[in-house]
N, C-alpha and C positions, 0 to 999 in steps of 0.2 A: 612622608607617610607612605606606607606600603599599601597600595590600593588593591593588591591581590587578596588582602585580608577582608575585603568587602564582598567577596563572593566565595562560594564553596565549590572548588573544582571536583568534578565527578571522576573518580579513578576507574578507567576501563582497561582491563588487561587486553593485550593484543590477542586476537583470535588464533587458536591453534591451527586453524585451516583458513585459507585465503580465497577471495573471489578474484578470478581472472577473466580475460576475454574468451577463454575456452568454455566458460560457464553459460548456462541458460538460466535466467532468473525469473521467478514468478512472485509477484507481490499481491497479497490479498488483505483486505481490511478497510480501515477508516480512511478518510480523505488525506491523512498524513502519509499513508502508503502511496497515494497519488503524487504527493510532493517528492518523496524519495524516488519514485519511478521516473518523474520528470528529470531529476538530476542524472539518473542512470541513462536515460534516453539522450541527454545532452552530451554524454560521453560515449555514445554508440555501443553500449552493452546490449546484449540480446535480452530483451525484457518483454514480459507479458504482465499486465496489471489489471486486476479487478474486472474480469470478463462479465461478471454479474452486475457491475457497477459498484459503487462504494457500499460496503457492508460494515456495520459498526460493532456488532456484538459477537461473542465467540460462537454462539449457537448458529447464527445465520451463515457465518463463514464455514463452519463445519458442515452445514446442510449443503452448501454449494459444492464443496469437495466431494461429499457423498453422492450427490446427484450426478456429478461428472464422472466419478469413478465407476458408478454402476450403470451409466448410460441412461439414466432416467430422463424421460421427455416430459415437457409441459403439454398437457392435453387441454382442449377447450374448456372442460369443466373445472380446470384448475384456476382459470382466470376469474377475476372479480370486476364487475362493472360498477363504476361510481363516477358521478359528475360527467356523464357522457363519454367516459374513457374506459378502456379495458386495462387491467393491471395484473401483473404477476406479483404475488405477495412475497416471493423469495428474491425478486429483482429490484433494482433501483428504478426510480421514476423515469429515467431516460428510456426505458423499454416500453412505457405506456403509450397508447395510441387510441384514436377513435376507431381504427380498423382492427378488429379482433385477430384477423389472419396475420397482419403485420406483427402484432405482439407475439403471437405464437412462433412466427418465423425468426424474429430477433432473439427471443428467449432460448429457443432450441439451438440456434446458431451459437449463442454464448456458452451453452453447455458443452458443445463440441469443441469450442476454443479452449475452455478450461480443461477438458479431458485431454486434449493434445498437449497443453502446457504442463499438466501434471506428469504426463508420460516423459516429457523431454527435459523438464527442469532439473538442474543439479542443485540449485539453491532455491528454497521457498521461504519467503519473508512474510510473517503474519503480524499484523498490527491490530491489537484489540483496542477498541475505542471506549466501550462502556459495558458494564455488566447488567445494566437495565435492559429489559426486553419487553416487547409487546406481543401478546399471544392473541391470535385470531382463530376462533373455532378450535382451540386447543393446540395450535401450532405457532411457534415463534416466527415472526415475519421479519423480512429484511428491510421493509419500508411500509409505513402506514398509508401512504398515498392519500393523505388528508381525509380518510374515512372518519366518521364520528368517533370521538374518544370512547364512547360507551360500547363500541364494537370490540374493544380490546381489554385484556387483562394485563395490567402493568405490574411487573415484578422484577426483583433483582435476582440474578443467578447466584448460586453459591460456589465457593471454591471447589468443593467436592464434585459438583455437577460439571463444572468446566473441565476439571482434570479427567473425570470419567469419560467425557465426550471426546477429548483430544488425545488421550493416551493411545487408544487403538489406531487413530489416524496416523500418528507419528510412527507407531510400530509397524504399520502396514507399508511404510515406505522407508525402510531402514537405511537405504543407500543415499538418501537425500540429505543435504545439509539444511538445517532449519535455523532461521533467525526469528526470534519472537521479540516484540517490543510493545509497550503500552503507549498509546497516542498521547502526546502532551496537550491535545485539544480538549478544552474543558466543555463538558456537556451541562451547561448551566441551566437549561430548561428543566432538568430534573431537580434543580436546587444545588447550591454550592456544597452544602454538607453532604447531600446525597451523592454528588459527583465524587467527593473525596472517598466516601465509603466504597463506591463503585470501583474507583481506581485501585483502592486497597485490595479488593477482591481479585481484580485482574492481576495485580502484582503477586499476590500469594499463589494464585493458580499457575502463573508462568514460572514462578520460583519452584513450585512442586514439579512441573513438567521438566524444567531445566536440570533437575537432579537425576533424571533418567540417564542411562548409559548411552543413549543415542546421540547422533551428531547435532546437538541442539545448543544454540548460543542465545544469550539474552543481551539485547542492546538497550541501554538506559536512556532512551530519548525523553521519557517523562521526567526522569531525575535531572537531566541536563537543563531542561526548560525551567524546572522549579528552583534548582539550586545555582546553576551557573548563570542563567539568564533571568534572574528574578527582578525584572524591571519591565514596566509597561511599554517601553520603547521596543521591546522584543515581541510585542503582540500587534496583530493587524488592527484595523480600525474598529472591528467588532469586539475587541478585547477578549476574544475567545481563541482564534486561530493564531499560530505563530506568524510573525512578520517574515518577510522575505529574508531579512538579515538573520533571523533566528533559524530559518530553514537552512540557509547557507552554512551557518555555524554547526548545526547538528549534522548536516551532510559531511562536513569536513571531519567531524569526530567519527562518523561512520567509515569514511575512507581510511582514516588513520588506524582504525580497528581491524578492517577486513581486507585491505589492499596491500600488496607487497610494494616495495619501492619501485621495482621495474614496472608494475602495473600503473602506479601513479604517474610515472614519466610518460607512459603511453597514453594515459588519460589526458595529459596536457596537450599532446599532439592532436588527439582526436577532438578534444573540446575546442581547440583553436579552429579546426576545420568547421565544426558545427557553428561557431560564432561567425566565421567568415561567410558561411552559406546563408546566415540570417541577415547579413548586412544589406541594407537598402542603399543602392547606388543613386546618388543625386543626378549624375549625368552618365547613364549606362552606355552611351555610344561614344564616350570620350576614349582616347587612346589608353589613358591610365586605367579606366574602368574595364576596358576590354582585356588589358593585360592582367588585371586582378582576377577577372572571371576565368581566364585561361589557366592561371595559376591554381585557382580553386579546383577547376575541372581536372587538372593534372594530378593534384594531390588526392582528390576523391578517387580517381581511377586507380592510383597506386594502393590506396588503403582498401578499396573494394576487393582487390586481389587477395589481400590478407584476411579481410573480414567481409565475406560475400553478402552478409545480411544487411550491410549498410546500403540504404536506398538514396 
């Protein structure tokens, strides 16, 4: 029996442009963006990911970019107090704190980080998670911070709304390479049917954006998860997030699409160094362990001369 007939391979044309170690990469979006960022970090690419924390919807990601591009600061009156904590409605909960001044400091520092990343990035990867948004006092929020549900208007963005929001952003940075993808993570709290409608909206919006003449590519992580990895063994225990095996598989498809053969060879060398640096020595004072550490230190020193951003 031909077992390859039991799944549907997703055809991905090789990208016309490639990612190399000369690039600086910015990743924004859902927690799947964090998964891909982790893989890039393991191979010592220059990466900045989600300075505002994880953001799931196209509006919140666009707001973060606009704030950073325009140098907008979070002011004390922008924060919301709830449950004894202060929150920024455009940031992830990791920025919340009982100390209002700490929240302001963290949030404004993140704006500067994103501003710097936008200036220097040669590749920007955007991962849309859901078209469902929550509006608080007429504005889409990045995180609800467990405020009462009746504080928000819950609605689904339209294809036209997303395209109108993102087209000017892309056109304002014509020299960047853009990679758009739709997260394979299911937002089942909205309902399974609602999740599929949401993903359909995102797919149509990205398809419309990808038809523009700018340097924009679409990477089908959502389709890979649904068609090539259509089995629950590829999901984590929550049955929502991709398992580690699935992330590894999608990462390899990403590498095959956007990396040259020379870059892939260099990635193997750098990833081996990363793995060796993570290795926990059972007897660190033994001659073998000392020799191993010296070898790692020598290789690190050599690679830092070529890639000074490696720490």
